DONU-853951 format. One line per field, with one value per residue: residue in one letter; y, z, x of N, C-alpha, C, O, CB in turn. Coordinates in nm, 4 decimals, always signed. Each point is the difference from the previous one (the first is absolute). Glycine has a CB too. Layout:
N
tiba: [A, ...]
nc2: [Y, ...]
nc3: [Z, ...]
nc1: [X, ...]
cac2: [Y, ...]
cac3: [Z, ...]
cac1: [X, ...]
cc2: [Y, ...]
cc3: [Z, ...]
cc1: [X, ...]
oc2: [Y, ...]
oc3: [Z, ...]
oc1: [X, ...]
cbc2: [Y, ...]
cbc3: [Z, ...]
cbc1: [X, ...]
This chain:
104
tiba: [M, I, T, N, E, V, Y, L, K, A, L, E, I, V, N, A, Y, H, E, Q, V, R, L, E, A, L, E, I, R, Q, I, E, E, F, K, Q, V, R, V, Y, R, R, L, D, R, E, N, E, P, Q, P, G, D, F, V, K, C, V, F, K, H, S, S, S, K, F, T, L, N, K, E, Y, E, I, I, R, I, V, Y, D, R, F, E, I, M, N, D, E, G, K, K, K, F, H, N, L, T, T, T, H, F, Q, L, I]
nc2: [-2.3353, -0.1653, +0.2481, +0.1161, -0.2020, -0.2666, +0.0894, +0.0208, -0.2942, -0.1333, +0.1490, -0.1203, -0.2977, +0.0324, +0.1182, -0.2329, -0.2361, +0.1262, +0.0009, -0.3110, -0.0625, +0.1526, -0.1475, -0.2884, +0.0665, +0.0853, -0.2706, -0.2069, +0.1508, -0.0549, -0.3151, -0.0284, +0.1459, -0.1812, -0.2576, +0.1021, +0.0821, -0.2679, +0.2660, -0.2422, +0.1181, -0.0428, -0.2791, +0.2854, -0.0160, +0.1691, -0.2256, -0.0762, -0.2865, -0.0159, -0.3143, +0.0636, +0.1163, -0.1712, -0.0316, +0.0576, -0.2607, +0.3164, -0.2993, -0.3330, -0.0564, -0.1206, -0.0832, +0.2266, -0.2489, +0.3239, -0.0465, +0.2441, +0.1440, -0.1873, +0.2199, -0.1585, +0.0717, +0.1664, -0.3155, +0.2722, +0.2626, -0.1991, +0.3504, +0.0921, -0.2763, +0.0684, -0.3078, -0.0002, -0.2916, -0.0430, -0.0663, -0.2185, +0.1536, +0.1525, +0.2059, +0.1500, +0.1739, +0.1982, +0.1814, +0.1779, -0.0359, -0.2114, +0.1908, -0.2858, +0.2087, +0.2676, +0.0061, -0.0774]
nc3: [+10.0528, -0.1590, +0.1762, -0.2824, +0.1234, -0.0792, -0.3086, -0.0498, +0.1101, -0.1948, -0.2593, +0.0665, -0.0013, -0.2754, -0.1443, +0.0882, -0.1357, -0.2770, -0.0320, +0.0503, -0.2058, -0.2339, +0.0607, -0.0216, -0.2406, -0.1320, +0.0572, -0.1348, -0.2750, -0.0240, +0.0389, -0.2419, -0.2185, +0.0551, -0.0501, -0.2942, -0.1445, -0.1728, -0.1285, -0.2254, -0.0876, -0.2749, +0.0375, -0.0922, +0.0276, +0.2278, +0.2040, -0.0497, -0.0267, +0.2278, -0.0692, +0.1740, -0.2109, +0.0580, -0.2951, +0.1425, -0.2358, -0.1130, -0.1863, +0.0623, -0.3176, +0.1200, +0.0427, +0.2751, +0.1327, +0.1131, +0.2243, -0.1828, +0.2176, -0.0055, +0.0923, -0.2331, +0.2196, -0.2608, -0.0046, -0.1134, -0.1139, -0.2650, -0.0798, +0.0654, +0.2431, +0.2799, +0.0153, +0.1370, +0.1025, -0.2412, +0.2607, -0.1146, +0.2240, -0.2815, +0.0852, -0.1754, -0.1238, +0.0860, -0.2518, +0.2695, -0.1790, +0.2141, -0.0155, +0.1970, +0.2244, +0.1247, +0.0684, +0.2968]
nc1: [+0.4786, +0.2650, +0.1491, -0.0048, +0.2061, -0.1623, -0.0234, +0.3055, +0.0750, -0.2176, +0.1240, +0.3121, -0.0913, -0.1355, +0.2344, +0.1725, -0.2153, -0.0122, +0.3255, +0.0081, -0.2145, +0.1551, +0.2830, -0.1287, -0.1492, +0.2756, +0.1549, -0.2159, +0.0147, +0.3092, -0.0282, -0.1918, +0.1857, +0.2679, -0.1600, -0.0990, +0.2751, +0.0969, +0.1582, -0.0994, +0.3012, -0.1321, +0.1338, +0.2055, +0.2935, -0.1745, +0.0031, +0.3441, -0.2233, +0.2361, +0.0068, -0.2753, -0.2769, -0.2460, -0.0573, -0.2984, -0.0411, -0.1223, -0.0877, -0.0281, -0.0320, -0.2294, +0.3104, +0.0763, +0.1520, -0.1310, -0.1910, -0.1354, +0.2240, +0.3026, +0.1998, +0.1679, +0.2652, +0.0970, +0.1279, +0.1298, -0.0807, +0.0562, +0.0333, -0.2289, -0.0183, -0.0979, +0.0990, -0.3211, +0.0520, -0.2403, -0.1239, +0.2336, +0.2177, +0.0238, +0.2302, -0.2566, +0.2367, -0.2352, +0.1383, +0.0860, -0.2692, -0.1481, -0.2655, +0.0736, +0.1020, -0.1253, +0.3494, -0.1641]
cac2: [+0.0825, -0.0145, +0.1256, +0.0254, -0.0524, -0.1438, -0.0181, +0.0206, -0.1113, -0.1220, +0.0206, -0.0211, -0.1440, -0.0570, +0.0356, -0.0619, -0.1328, -0.0083, +0.0184, -0.1301, -0.0942, +0.0359, -0.0324, -0.1382, -0.0467, +0.0484, -0.0780, -0.1307, +0.0190, +0.0131, -0.1455, -0.0839, +0.0450, -0.0457, -0.1473, -0.0238, +0.0525, -0.0695, +0.0804, -0.0892, +0.0748, -0.0658, -0.0796, +0.0385, +0.0394, +0.1132, -0.0323, -0.0891, -0.1156, -0.0730, -0.1361, +0.0168, +0.0750, -0.0722, +0.0421, -0.0531, -0.0489, +0.0908, -0.0519, -0.1309, -0.0817, -0.1218, -0.1137, +0.0485, -0.0648, +0.1002, +0.0257, +0.1525, +0.0863, -0.0503, +0.0587, -0.0904, +0.0500, +0.0044, -0.0875, +0.0757, +0.0849, -0.0234, +0.1008, +0.0611, -0.1117, -0.0405, -0.1380, -0.0309, -0.1419, -0.0044, -0.0770, -0.1432, -0.0044, +0.0270, +0.1435, +0.0532, +0.1424, +0.0871, +0.1279, +0.1153, +0.0769, -0.0726, +0.0631, -0.1042, +0.0161, +0.1374, -0.0041, +0.0445]
cac3: [-0.1046, -0.0328, -0.0140, -0.1287, +0.0027, -0.0061, -0.1446, -0.0841, +0.0208, -0.0586, -0.1499, -0.0389, +0.0005, -0.1125, -0.1275, -0.0016, -0.0410, -0.1365, -0.0808, -0.0033, -0.0705, -0.1487, -0.0392, -0.0296, -0.1176, -0.1079, -0.0060, -0.0412, -0.1459, -0.0818, +0.0015, -0.0869, -0.1393, -0.0363, -0.0302, -0.1101, -0.1229, -0.0629, -0.1302, -0.1111, -0.1084, -0.1331, -0.0112, -0.1011, +0.0278, +0.0872, +0.1442, +0.0450, +0.0877, +0.0459, +0.0665, +0.1408, +0.0027, -0.0271, -0.1089, +0.0268, -0.1239, -0.0148, -0.1092, -0.0333, -0.1024, +0.0583, +0.0212, +0.0812, +0.1207, +0.1077, +0.0602, -0.0099, +0.1252, +0.0829, -0.0169, -0.0351, +0.0175, -0.1120, +0.0317, -0.0586, -0.1239, -0.1054, -0.1051, +0.0150, +0.0476, +0.1489, +0.0192, +0.1139, +0.0233, -0.0069, +0.1069, -0.0129, +0.0294, -0.1191, -0.0129, -0.1352, -0.0349, -0.0549, -0.0400, +0.0828, -0.0516, +0.0167, +0.0734, +0.0835, +0.1412, +0.0394, +0.1037, +0.1224]
cac1: [+0.0413, +0.1439, +0.0667, +0.0644, +0.1339, -0.0152, -0.0421, +0.1074, +0.0951, -0.0566, -0.0007, +0.1312, +0.0244, -0.0748, +0.0836, +0.1280, -0.0312, -0.0434, +0.1243, +0.0792, -0.0721, +0.0082, +0.1359, +0.0108, -0.0759, +0.0795, +0.1203, -0.0484, -0.0418, +0.1292, +0.0649, -0.0896, +0.0225, +0.1326, +0.0077, -0.0735, +0.0594, +0.1266, +0.0270, +0.0409, +0.0811, +0.0213, +0.1178, +0.0792, +0.1422, +0.0026, -0.0239, +0.1116, -0.0264, +0.1103, -0.0462, -0.0441, -0.1169, -0.1251, -0.0932, -0.1290, -0.0670, -0.1173, -0.0694, +0.0525, -0.0827, -0.0709, +0.0979, +0.1150, +0.0214, +0.0032, -0.1316, -0.0345, +0.0203, +0.1012, +0.1412, +0.1001, +0.1261, +0.0853, +0.1266, +0.1088, -0.0191, +0.0996, -0.0344, -0.1272, -0.0953, +0.0058, -0.0293, -0.0804, -0.0493, -0.1523, -0.0595, +0.0488, +0.1384, +0.0888, +0.0499, -0.0388, +0.0448, -0.1074, +0.0610, -0.0314, -0.1225, -0.1226, -0.0999, -0.0491, +0.0565, +0.0254, +0.1023, -0.0419]
cc2: [-0.0110, +0.1411, +0.0108, -0.0596, -0.1520, -0.0351, +0.0128, -0.1162, -0.1238, +0.0040, -0.0147, -0.1489, -0.0627, +0.0365, -0.0692, -0.1558, -0.0200, +0.0211, -0.1342, -0.1019, +0.0274, -0.0239, -0.1538, -0.0529, +0.0287, -0.0865, -0.1457, +0.0090, +0.0024, -0.1384, -0.0882, +0.0428, -0.0382, -0.1479, -0.0448, +0.0486, -0.0736, +0.0651, -0.1046, +0.0867, -0.0812, -0.0757, +0.0609, +0.0467, +0.1186, -0.0316, -0.0965, -0.1174, -0.0703, -0.1453, +0.0237, +0.0966, -0.0922, +0.0550, -0.0649, -0.0347, +0.0823, -0.0559, -0.1445, -0.0634, -0.1134, -0.1193, +0.0444, -0.0793, +0.1006, +0.0284, +0.1445, +0.0609, -0.0575, +0.0597, -0.1035, +0.0792, -0.0096, -0.0806, +0.0783, +0.0757, -0.0286, +0.0954, +0.0638, -0.1070, -0.0220, -0.1462, -0.0110, -0.1486, -0.0097, -0.0931, -0.1520, -0.0118, +0.0207, +0.1438, +0.0452, +0.1382, +0.0726, +0.1399, +0.1158, +0.0843, -0.0670, +0.0693, -0.1043, +0.0099, +0.1489, -0.0095, +0.0669, +0.0885]
cc3: [-0.0056, -0.0175, -0.1357, -0.0209, -0.0111, -0.1475, -0.0946, +0.0218, -0.0590, -0.1571, -0.0483, -0.0101, -0.1166, -0.1268, -0.0210, -0.0392, -0.1485, -0.0941, -0.0034, -0.0774, -0.1576, -0.0527, -0.0188, -0.1125, -0.1249, -0.0139, -0.0431, -0.1404, -0.0877, -0.0017, -0.0965, -0.1485, -0.0396, -0.0273, -0.1369, -0.1342, -0.0387, -0.1266, -0.0941, -0.1045, -0.1237, -0.0037, -0.1185, +0.0414, +0.1012, +0.1415, +0.0525, +0.0884, +0.0344, +0.0440, +0.1413, -0.0059, -0.0452, -0.1079, +0.0355, -0.1408, -0.0090, -0.1215, -0.0256, -0.1105, +0.0655, +0.0261, +0.0767, +0.1208, +0.1189, +0.0524, -0.0006, +0.1509, +0.0961, -0.0243, -0.0204, +0.0160, -0.1173, +0.0281, -0.0603, -0.1164, -0.1021, -0.1044, +0.0217, +0.0404, +0.1436, +0.0102, +0.1385, -0.0084, -0.0118, +0.1110, -0.0070, +0.0456, -0.1024, -0.0096, -0.1470, -0.0214, -0.0555, -0.0358, +0.1014, -0.0452, +0.0156, +0.0819, +0.0928, +0.1456, +0.0177, +0.1188, +0.1336, +0.0593]
cc1: [+0.1610, +0.0577, +0.0666, +0.1408, +0.0027, -0.0375, +0.1124, +0.0996, -0.0538, +0.0007, +0.1488, +0.0385, -0.0677, +0.0619, +0.1285, -0.0312, -0.0398, +0.1254, +0.0873, -0.0599, +0.0143, +0.1351, +0.0194, -0.0660, +0.0772, +0.1284, -0.0360, -0.0399, +0.1280, +0.0714, -0.0761, +0.0277, +0.1438, +0.0066, -0.0663, +0.0732, +0.1296, +0.0176, +0.0635, +0.0651, -0.0010, +0.1229, +0.0625, +0.1393, +0.0044, -0.0115, +0.1135, -0.0383, +0.1306, -0.0423, -0.0487, -0.1250, -0.1066, -0.0798, -0.1408, -0.0745, -0.1320, -0.0853, +0.0630, -0.0922, -0.0605, +0.0941, +0.1238, +0.0113, +0.0309, -0.1308, -0.0250, +0.0093, +0.0908, +0.1355, +0.1090, +0.1412, +0.0833, +0.1237, +0.1269, -0.0512, +0.1045, -0.0426, -0.1255, -0.1021, +0.0216, -0.0451, -0.0758, -0.0364, -0.1476, -0.0489, +0.0272, +0.1399, +0.1029, +0.0380, -0.0397, +0.0492, -0.1174, +0.0598, -0.0483, -0.1276, -0.1287, -0.1125, -0.0707, +0.0385, +0.0276, +0.1090, -0.0504, +0.1117]
oc2: [-0.0035, +0.0862, -0.0996, -0.0422, -0.0539, -0.0910, -0.0884, -0.0540, -0.0745, -0.1004, -0.0540, -0.0421, -0.0835, -0.0859, -0.0363, -0.0585, -0.0961, -0.0666, -0.0433, -0.0719, -0.0898, -0.0398, -0.0452, -0.0877, -0.0869, -0.0308, -0.0581, -0.0952, -0.0695, -0.0424, -0.0611, -0.0867, -0.0465, -0.0452, -0.0963, -0.0604, -0.0121, +0.0175, -0.0705, +0.1056, -0.1215, +0.0410, -0.0126, +0.0023, +0.0096, +0.0621, -0.0269, -0.0088, -0.0129, -0.0302, +0.0805, +0.0017, -0.1088, +0.1211, -0.1063, +0.0826, -0.0066, +0.0400, -0.0203, +0.0272, -0.0323, -0.0789, -0.0738, -0.0436, -0.0323, -0.0197, +0.0768, -0.0589, +0.0484, +0.0270, -0.1053, +0.1162, -0.1058, +0.0331, +0.0250, -0.0248, -0.0050, -0.0160, +0.0787, +0.0086, +0.0268, -0.0486, +0.0565, -0.0630, +0.0694, -0.0475, -0.0744, -0.1114, +0.0009, +0.0899, -0.0724, +0.0782, -0.0538, +0.0524, -0.0022, +0.0762, +0.0563, +0.0607, +0.0333, -0.0574, +0.0773, -0.0863, +0.1125, +0.0521]
oc3: [+0.1015, -0.0664, -0.0683, -0.1079, -0.0619, -0.0593, -0.0844, -0.1011, -0.0599, -0.0687, -0.1087, -0.0949, -0.0657, -0.0855, -0.1129, -0.0767, -0.0671, -0.1028, -0.1026, -0.0698, -0.0829, -0.1156, -0.1000, -0.0682, -0.0868, -0.1134, -0.0786, -0.0715, -0.1012, -0.1033, -0.0853, -0.0842, -0.1126, -0.0933, -0.0622, -0.1060, +0.0767, -0.0778, +0.0313, -0.0386, +0.0032, +0.0684, -0.1094, +0.1204, +0.0824, +0.0855, +0.1200, +0.1113, -0.0828, +0.0298, +0.0732, +0.0986, -0.0510, -0.0204, +0.0612, -0.0910, +0.0916, -0.0088, +0.0170, -0.0122, +0.1141, +0.0918, +0.0051, +0.0551, +0.1015, -0.0663, +0.0363, +0.0995, +0.1132, -0.1141, +0.0636, -0.0393, -0.0626, +0.0984, +0.0694, -0.0536, +0.0315, -0.0577, +0.0937, -0.0373, +0.0544, -0.0832, +0.1018, -0.1056, +0.0724, +0.0806, +0.0920, +0.0072, +0.0254, +0.0246, -0.0985, +0.0949, -0.0689, +0.0742, +0.0570, +0.0708, -0.0413, +0.1020, +0.0619, +0.0868, -0.0909, +0.0873, -0.0005, +0.1106]
oc1: [+0.0695, -0.0577, +0.0241, +0.0417, +0.0918, +0.0580, +0.0149, +0.0448, +0.0775, +0.0187, +0.0204, +0.0661, +0.0621, +0.0215, +0.0329, +0.0764, +0.0374, +0.0115, +0.0524, +0.0715, +0.0144, +0.0144, +0.0558, +0.0530, +0.0083, +0.0368, +0.0748, +0.0314, +0.0098, +0.0519, +0.0643, +0.0231, +0.0172, +0.0662, +0.0448, -0.0163, +0.0955, -0.0937, +0.0960, -0.0502, -0.0197, +0.0938, -0.0551, +0.0256, +0.0909, +0.0632, +0.0051, +0.0518, +0.0903, -0.1155, +0.0576, -0.0738, +0.0269, -0.0089, -0.0106, -0.0081, -0.0820, -0.1161, +0.1202, -0.1195, +0.0330, -0.0226, +0.0984, -0.1011, +0.0618, -0.1018, +0.0891, -0.0423, +0.0002, +0.0377, -0.0027, +0.0106, +0.0055, +0.0660, +0.0986, -0.1080, +0.1189, -0.1076, -0.0130, -0.1170, +0.1072, -0.0766, +0.0399, +0.0059, -0.0713, +0.0799, -0.0338, +0.0519, +0.1205, -0.0805, +0.0152, +0.0054, -0.0866, +0.0830, -0.1091, -0.0658, -0.1014, +0.0326, -0.1010, -0.0658, +0.0303, -0.0089, -0.0500, -0.0146]
cbc2: [+0.1640, -0.3156, +0.1071, +0.2461, +0.2496, +0.0750, +0.1763, +0.3072, +0.1759, +0.0769, +0.2185, +0.2606, +0.0819, +0.0930, +0.2484, +0.2337, +0.0689, +0.1528, +0.2992, +0.1181, +0.0662, +0.2116, +0.2533, +0.0722, +0.1242, +0.2660, +0.2068, +0.0372, +0.2067, +0.2958, +0.0786, +0.0646, +0.2426, +0.2274, +0.0639, +0.0765, +0.2348, -0.2442, +0.3106, -0.2727, +0.2299, +0.1332, -0.2037, +0.0489, -0.0867, +0.0588, +0.0546, +0.2065, -0.0165, +0.2522, -0.2134, -0.0368, +0.3259, -0.1807, +0.1216, +0.0582, -0.2397, +0.1734, +0.2638, -0.0556, +0.0929, +0.1508, -0.0308, +0.2689, -0.1664, +0.1160, -0.2757, +0.0219, +0.0344, -0.2273, +0.2921, -0.2514, +0.0542, +0.1882, -0.2634, -0.1402, +0.1842, -0.2312, -0.2010, +0.1700, -0.1421, +0.2903, -0.1332, +0.3023, -0.1117, +0.0880, +0.2503, +0.0718, -0.1354, -0.2748, +0.0386, -0.2173, -0.0155, -0.1769, -0.0788, -0.0709, +0.0407, -0.2564, +0.1395, -0.0775, -0.3145, +0.1714, -0.1079, -0.2572]
cbc3: [-0.0723, -0.0487, +0.3140, +0.1102, +0.1983, +0.3115, +0.1393, +0.1043, +0.2662, +0.2784, +0.1157, +0.1976, +0.3113, +0.2123, +0.1332, +0.2637, +0.2999, +0.1696, +0.1685, +0.2797, +0.2893, +0.1417, +0.2248, +0.2811, +0.2041, +0.1500, +0.2599, +0.2972, +0.1682, +0.1690, +0.3328, +0.2725, +0.1371, +0.2274, +0.3148, +0.2608, -0.0218, +0.1821, +0.0859, +0.0820, +0.1637, -0.1760, +0.2148, -0.2318, -0.3199, -0.2611, -0.1538, -0.1258, -0.0192, +0.0398, -0.2083, +0.0031, +0.0128, +0.2449, -0.2474, +0.3202, -0.0784, +0.1043, -0.1172, +0.2534, -0.2990, -0.2148, -0.2187, -0.1388, -0.2405, -0.0303, +0.1059, -0.3172, -0.1376, +0.1237, +0.0807, -0.1260, +0.2844, -0.1620, -0.0810, +0.1289, +0.1041, +0.1090, -0.2478, -0.1320, -0.2750, +0.1676, -0.2453, +0.1200, +0.0782, -0.3370, -0.0854, -0.1981, +0.1297, -0.1459, +0.2713, -0.0921, +0.0181, +0.0677, -0.3130, -0.0242, -0.1175, -0.1217, -0.2499, -0.2842, +0.0974, -0.1592, -0.1851, -0.0819]
cbc1: [-0.2847, +0.0221, +0.0097, -0.1743, -0.0259, -0.1312, -0.2329, -0.0830, +0.0061, -0.1649, -0.2314, -0.0184, -0.0419, -0.2255, -0.1277, +0.0317, -0.1039, -0.2507, -0.0528, +0.0090, -0.1752, -0.1862, +0.0230, -0.0268, -0.2241, -0.1311, +0.0345, -0.1065, -0.2230, -0.0225, +0.0073, -0.2109, -0.1845, +0.0230, -0.0480, -0.1880, -0.1969, +0.0632, -0.0551, -0.1373, +0.1725, -0.2139, -0.0333, -0.2321, -0.0210, -0.1535, -0.2647, +0.0859, -0.3194, +0.2231, +0.1125, +0.3212, +0.0893, +0.0068, +0.2071, +0.0006, +0.1854, +0.2501, -0.1725, +0.2194, +0.1121, -0.1847, -0.1771, +0.0772, +0.0185, +0.2924, -0.0746, -0.1294, -0.2187, -0.1674, -0.0679, -0.1791, -0.0290, -0.1564, -0.2386, +0.2741, -0.2197, +0.1570, +0.1351, +0.1784, -0.1072, +0.0249, +0.1703, -0.0957, +0.2597, -0.0846, -0.1396, -0.2008, -0.1995, -0.0260, +0.1937, -0.2054, +0.3243, -0.2628, +0.1157, +0.3156, +0.2434, +0.1124, +0.0745, +0.0719, +0.0802, -0.2418, +0.2294, -0.1338]
């Protein structure tokens, strides 16, 4: 027969273990969610894209030299246009109002 004191001590150990497992699982879940979430912003003057920022191709024409869902680095900003390099290595300007790219 187990005494009440031994039972309560064992119960305390088991509860502490369950709390530790729960906290570790919660921490892992938060890390995984953080890795999956990427925030995309609209390209416009309000978001102030800078050289070195990245844009993601979200729409392309059949003859486009860009790859869908690929990220491209902004080389420079000139007035209301940004310059990026396409998959063939050619630099191309695009308007900030384009819906083909989203700012990362």
